[in-house]
PAZAPA-4460 file (N, C-alpha, C; in steps of 0.05 Angstrom, whole numbers, plus 32768, in hexadecimal, padded with zeros to 4 digits):
% residues 101
    n_x    n_y    n_z   ca_x   ca_y   ca_z    c_x    c_y    c_z   seq   type   mol
   83ED   7F97   8032   83E2   7FAA   8021   83C8   7FA0   8014     1      X     A
   83C9   7F87   800B   83B1   7F7C   7FFE   8399   7F7D   8011     2      X     A
   839E   7F77   802B   8388   7F78   803E   837D   7F93   8041     3      X     A
   838E   7FA7   8041   8385   7FC3   8044   8374   7FCB   802C     4      X     A
   837E   7FC3   8014   836E   7FCA   7FFC   8353   7FBC   7FFC     5      X     A
   8353   7FA3   8004   833A   7F94   8005   8326   7FA1   8019     6      X     A
   8331   7FAB   802F   8320   7FB8   8043   8314   7FD2   8039     7      X     A
   8325   7FE2   802B   831B   7FFB   8021   8307   7FF7   800A     8      X     A
   830A   7FE2   7FFB   82F7   7FDC   7FE5   82DC   7FD4   7FF1     9      X     A
   82DC   7FC6   8007   82C4   7FBC   8013   82B5   7FD0   8023    10      X     A
   82C2   7FE6   802A   82B5   7FFA   803A   82A1   800A   802A    11      X     A
   8288   8006   8030   8272   8014   8023   825D   801B   8038    12      X     A
   824E   802E   8031   8237   8034   8043   8223   801D   803F    13      X     A
   8218   8014   8055   8205   7FFE   8054   81E9   8009   8051    14      X     A
   81DA   7FFD   803E   81BE   8004   803A   81AE   7FEB   8040    15      X     A
   8199   7FEF   804F   8188   7FD9   8056   816B   7FE1   8053    16      X     A
   8159   7FCE   8054   813C   7FD4   8053   8134   7FE6   806A    17      X     A
   8141   7FE2   8081   813A   7FF3   8098   8141   8010   8094    18      X     A
   8159   8015   8088   8160   8031   8084   814F   803E   806E    19      X     A
   8147   802F   805A   8136   803B   8045   811A   803F   804F    20      X     A
   8111   802E   8062   80F6   8032   806C   80F5   804A   807F    21      X     A
   810C   8051   808B   810C   8069   809C   8103   8081   808C    22      X     A
   810A   8082   8072   8102   8099   8062   80E5   8096   8059    23      X     A
   80DC   807D   8055   80C1   8079   804B   80AD   8079   8061    24      X     A
   80B4   8072   8079   80A3   8073   8090   808D   805E   8091    25      X     A
   8075   8067   8097   805F   8055   809B   8047   805E   808B    26      X     A
   8035   804C   8086   801B   8052   807A   8005   8046   808C    27      X     A
   7FEE   8052   808A   7FD6   8047   8098   7FC4   803D   8082    28      X     A
   7FBA   8024   8085   7FA8   8018   8072   7F8D   8026   8075    29      X     A
   7F82   8031   8060   7F69   8040   8061   7F53   8033   8050    30      X     A
   7F59   801F   8040   7F45   8012   8030   7F2F   8007   8042    31      X     A
   7F16   800D   803C   7F00   8006   804F   7EFC   7FE8   8053    32      X     A
   7F04   7FD8   8040   7EFF   7FBB   8042   7F18   7FAB   8046    33      X     A
   7F2F   7FB8   804A   7F48   7FA9   804F   7F49   7F9F   806B    34      X     A
   7F52   7F86   806F   7F52   7F7B   808B   7F64   7F89   809E    35      X     A
   7F77   7F98   8094   7F89   7FA7   80A5   7F82   7FC5   80A7    36      X     A
   7F6A   7FCC   80A0   7F61   7FE8   80A0   7F67   7FF5   80BB    37      X     A
   7F74   800D   80BA   7F7A   801B   80D2   7F95   8015   80DE    38      X     A
   7FA2   8000   80D3   7FBC   7FF8   80DF   7FD3   8007   80D1    39      X     A
   7FE7   800C   80E0   7FFF   801B   80D6   8014   8006   80CF    40      X     A
   801E   8007   80B6   8032   7FF4   80AC   804B   8003   80A4    41      X     A
   8062   7FF6   80A9   807C   8002   80A1   8080   7FFD   8083    42      X     A
   8088   8012   8075   808D   8010   8058   80AA   8007   8054    43      X     A
   80AD   7FF0   8046   80C7   7FE6   8040   80D3   7FF3   8027    44      X     A
   80C2   7FF6   8013   80C9   8005   7FFB   80B0   800A   7FEA    45      X     A
   80B3   801C   7FD7   809D   8023   7FC6   80A4   801B   7FA9    46      X     A
   8090   8014   7F99   8094   800D   7F7D   8081   801E   7F6C    47      X     A
   808A   8026   7F55   8078   8033   7F42   806F   801E   7F2E    48      X     A
   8055   801C   7F2A   8049   800A   7F17   8038   801A   7F03    49      X     A
   802F   800C   7EEE   801F   801A   7EDA   8007   8028   7EE6    50      X     A
   7FFB   801C   7EFA   7FE3   8028   7F05   7FE8   8039   7F1E    51      X     A
   8001   803F   7F24   8008   8051   7F3A   801D   8045   7F4C    52      X     A
   801F   8050   7F64   8033   8048   7F78   8027   8033   7F8A    53      X     A
   8038   8020   7F91   8030   800C   7FA6   8046   800C   7FBB    54      X     A
   803E   8007   7FD3   8050   8005   7FEA   8053   7FE8   7FF2    55      X     A
   806C   7FDF   7FF5   8071   7FC4   8000   8077   7FC9   801E    56      X     A
   8066   7FBD   802E   8066   7FC3   804B   806C   7FA9   805B    57      X     A
   8077   7FAC   8072   807A   7F95   8084   8060   7F90   8091    58      X     A
   8059   7F76   8093   8040   7F6F   809F   8031   7F5B   808E    59      X     A
   8019   7F55   8096   8009   7F42   8088   8010   7F25   808F    60      X     A
   8003   7F12   8081   8007   7EF6   8087   8022   7EEB   807E    61      X     A
   802D   7EF7   8069   8047   7EED   805E   805E   7EFE   8068    62      X     A
   805A   7F12   8077   806F   7F23   8081   8073   7F3C   8071    63      X     A
   8069   7F3C   8058   8069   7F54   8047   804E   7F56   8038    64      X     A
   8046   7F6E   8033   802E   7F72   8023   8031   7F8A   8012    65      X     A
   8024   7F8A   7FFB   8025   7FA0   7FE8   800A   7FAE   7FE9    66      X     A
   800A   7FC8   7FEC   7FF2   7FD8   7FED   7FF3   7FEE   7FD9    67      X     A
   7FDE   7FF2   7FC9   7FDD   8009   7FB7   7FDC   8023   7FC7    68      X     A
   7FE8   8037   7FBD   7FE9   8051   7FCC   7FCD   805A   7FD3    69      X     A
   7FB9   8056   7FC2   7F9E   805E   7FC7   7F91   8050   7FDE    70      X     A
   7F9C   803A   7FE7   7F91   802B   7FFE   7F9D   8034   8018    71      X     A
   7FAE   8049   8017   7FBC   8052   802F   7FB5   8070   8034    72      X     A
   7FC0   8079   804B   7FBC   8096   8051   7FCC   80A8   803F    73      X     A
   7FDC   809D   802E   7FEB   80AE   801B   7FDD   80B1   8000    74      X     A
   7FC6   80A3   7FFD   7FB7   80A5   7FE5   7FA4   80BD   7FE5    75      X     A
   7F96   80C0   7FCF   7F83   80D6   7FCD   7F6B   80D0   7FE0    76      X     A
   7F62   80E4   7FEE   7F4B   80DF   7FFF   7F32   80D7   7FEF    77      X     A
   7F23   80C5   7FFA   7F0B   80BC   7FEC   7EF7   80D3   7FE8    78      X     A
   7EEC   80D4   7FD1   7ED9   80EA   7FCB   7EBD   80E0   7FD2    79      X     A
   7EAE   80F0   7FDF   7E93   80E9   7FE5   7E82   80F1   7FCD    80      X     A
   7E74   80DD   7FC2   7E64   80E2   7FAB   7E48   80D8   7FB0    81      X     A
   7E35   80E6   7FA6   7E19   80DD   7FA9   7E11   80CD   7F90    82      X     A
   7E00   80BA   7F94   7DF5   80AB   7F7D   7DE0   80BB   7F6F    83      X     A
   7DDF   80B9   7F55   7DCA   80C6   7F46   7DB1   80B5   7F48    84      X     A
   7D9B   80C1   7F40   7D81   80B2   7F40   7D83   8099   7F2F    85      X     A
   7D92   809B   7F18   7D95   8084   7F07   7DA5   806E   7F15    86      X     A
   7DBA   8076   7F23   7DCB   8063   7F32   7DBB   8055   7F47    87      X     A
   7DAA   8064   7F55   7D99   8058   7F6A   7D85   8044   7F5D    88      X     A
   7D7A   804B   7F46   7D67   8039   7F38   7D75   801F   7F30    89      X     A
   7D8E   8021   7F27   7D9D   8009   7F1F   7DA2   7FF8   7F38    90      X     A
   7DA9   8005   7F4E   7DAE   7FF6   7F67   7D95   7FE8   7F70    91      X     A
   7D7E   7FF5   7F6E   7D65   7FE9   7F76   7D5E   7FD1   7F65    92      X     A
   7D63   7FD3   7F4B   7D5E   7FBC   7F39   7D71   7FA5   7F3F    93      X     A
   7D8A   7FAB   7F45   7D9E   7F97   7F4C   7D96   7F89   7F66    94      X     A
   7D8D   7F98   7F7A   7D85   7F8D   7F94   7D6D   7F7B   7F91    95      X     A
   7D59   7F83   7F80   7D42   7F71   7F7C   7D4A   7F58   7F6D    96      X     A
   7D5D   7F5A   7F5B   7D66   7F42   7F4C   7D74   7F2F   7F5F    97      X     A
   7D84   7F39   7F71   7D92   7F28   7F84   7D7E   7F1B   7F97    98      X     A
   7D6A   7F29   7FA0   7D56   7F1E   7FB2   7D46   7F08   7FA5    99      X     A
   7D42   7F0A   7F8A   7D32   7EF7   7F7C   7D40   7EDC   7F77   100      X     A
   7D59   7EDA   7F7D   7D68   7EC1   7F78   7D60   7EAB   7F8B   101      X     A
***
């Protein structure tokens, strides 16, 4: 009887990173300067942080990497903005200062 009770107590549905990632799927790295730009990574889990959602994905040099949602295809699309005349003037001044070094 004790064995049967122990068996019934231990019977649980198993949850693993693989089963949770099935629901989370994959993300594509979209950040223009990220070394894995354009690559599809499996999402292991997501975390909510003060500055938004991050995805912990399989891959990278350590086997896992954390990506902010905005750096993936699930983030807001980048807005195309034009520089103002003042912004261009500041960039010109900055470029001349760098060339003068």
